[in-house]
N, C-alpha and C positions, 0 to 999 in steps of 0.2 A: 377502359382508361384508368378508372379508379384503382383497379387491381394492379396495373402496371406501376402506378405512382406509389401505392403501398409497398409493393415488392421492392422498388428502387429505394424507398426510405428504409426498409428493413435491412437491405444489403449494405446501405451506408452505415447504419448503426453497428452492424456486425463488423464492418471494416474498422470502425473507430475503436471498438473494444476488444477485438480479437488479436490474433498472433502477429498481425502486420506491424511494421514500424512506420513512423512518420505521420500517423494520424494525430491531429491535434485538436479536433473539436470534441466537445463533451457529448456524451450520450446521456440518456435519462439515467438517473441514479437508481439502482435497485438495492434494496436492503433485505437481508434475509437473516432471521435468527438461525443460528447454527442448530442442526438437529442434534438430538441427544447422543447419537453415535459418533459425533465428531471427535476424532482422535488428534492429538497434537503429536507431530513427529519432529524430532530434533534435526537440526542442520547446523553446519558450521560454514561461515563465509568470511571473506577478508573485507575489512573496512577500507576506506579511502586512504588511510594512513598505513596500511599493510598489516594491521593487527587482526588476528583471528577472533571472531565473535560467534558464539554458539547460542542457539535459542535456550538451551538448557542452563546457561549462565543465569538466566532470569526467571525461568519457569518455576512456578510455585512460590516465588518470592515477591514478584511485582506483577502489576497489570501490564500487559504487553500489547502494543499496536504494531502489527506487521503492515507496512505501507509499501505496496508495489508501485513503482513509478518509473518513468524514463525521461531523459532530457528532452526528447522531441515532443513530449506530451504537455500541452499548455494547461489542461485541467489538473494534471499532476502537480505542476509548479504552483498553481493557485492553491491547491489543497495543502501543499507543504508549508505555505506561509501560515496557514491556520494551525498546522501541526506544531510548528515552532512555538507559537504562542501557548498552545496547550502544554507542550513539553516544559517550557520555562515555568509555567504556573504549577505543574503537577509532578515534576521529576523528583522533588524532595519528599513527596507524599507516596511514592511507590509506583511510579509510572515509567516505563521505558518505551521509546518509539524506535523501531528498527526500520529505517527507510531502505528498502531493497530495490536496487536499480536493476531493471531488466534490459538495460542497454547492451547491445551486442558489440562485437569487436569494432564495428565501424563508428560507434559513438561513445564507447566506454571511456575514452580519453577525456570526454567532456564532463563526466560525472563529478569528479573532485572539484574542478573549477566552478561548476554550477553550484554545488553545495556550499563551497566557501564564499562565493560571491553573494549568495542569498543569506548567509549568516546562520546556516543550520548547525545546531550544536548537538543534535542527537546522532547516534551512530548511522552512518550511511554505508551500506554494504553493497558489494559487487556480486552479481549473480550471473555472470556471463555463461556459466555452464548450466544454468537453470535448475540448480539443486533445490532451492527453496521454492522457486516459481512452480516447478513441476509438482511439488507437494501441496501447495496452498492456492495456486492460481494457474491451473493447467491451461485455461483458455487464454492466458496472457492478457487479461483485461487491464487497462491502465486508465486511471488509477484503480487499485483494488486494495481494500483494507480488511484485515482480519483482526478482531479484538479478542484477546484472551484474558480471562479474569485471573485474579491472584491464586486461584486454585488449579490453574492449568487447563481450564475448560474454554473452548471457543464459544463466545456468546453472540458474536455478530460478524457477518461478512457483508461488505458493501462494495458495490461496483459503480464506478463513475464518481463525479463530483460536480455539483452545481452550486452557485452562490446560495447560501442559506443552509446547506447540508451540514455545516459545521455545528449548528445548534443541536441537531439530533445526534451527531457524532459525539459531542461533548457529553450528552446524557448517557450514551453507551459506554464511554470511557469512565465516567464517574461510577456507573453500575459495576464495571469490571474491577474498580479499585476497592470496592466494599468487601 
């Protein structure tokens, strides 16, 4: 019975953070320092205003947070509220946050209204063709955060978001800005 319960819990966690859409509960946050062989690959996406944005526009100039999210993901929306505060505080000190929407064709129309209604001022990018997602978040976990330092090196990858995670995330962002 315990094995069945554990298996059911494990499959629920996988469903929350994997490729499926519509899951809205948070799974446990996992943090992993990037390994030394982590390479940064460029991508170009369109933002919610129709402007092309490339990772290389910021690479080597600023600390970068790639934040993969979706409109159907409640933990993502909660995390973004914290990201907005961090962005307002640190954008003039060399930080850029690129919020990369993983919404598919059925929910992509909700991305811009969601971002605007929440007051997000960082670039919100559309990745309906999964260009950036396949490079940095192939399991399609949501939320999923990649922190790249000013030198273009990935220093942290984070999966999930729970209240309190913003403290550790801020430490990682400050380290990336050095």
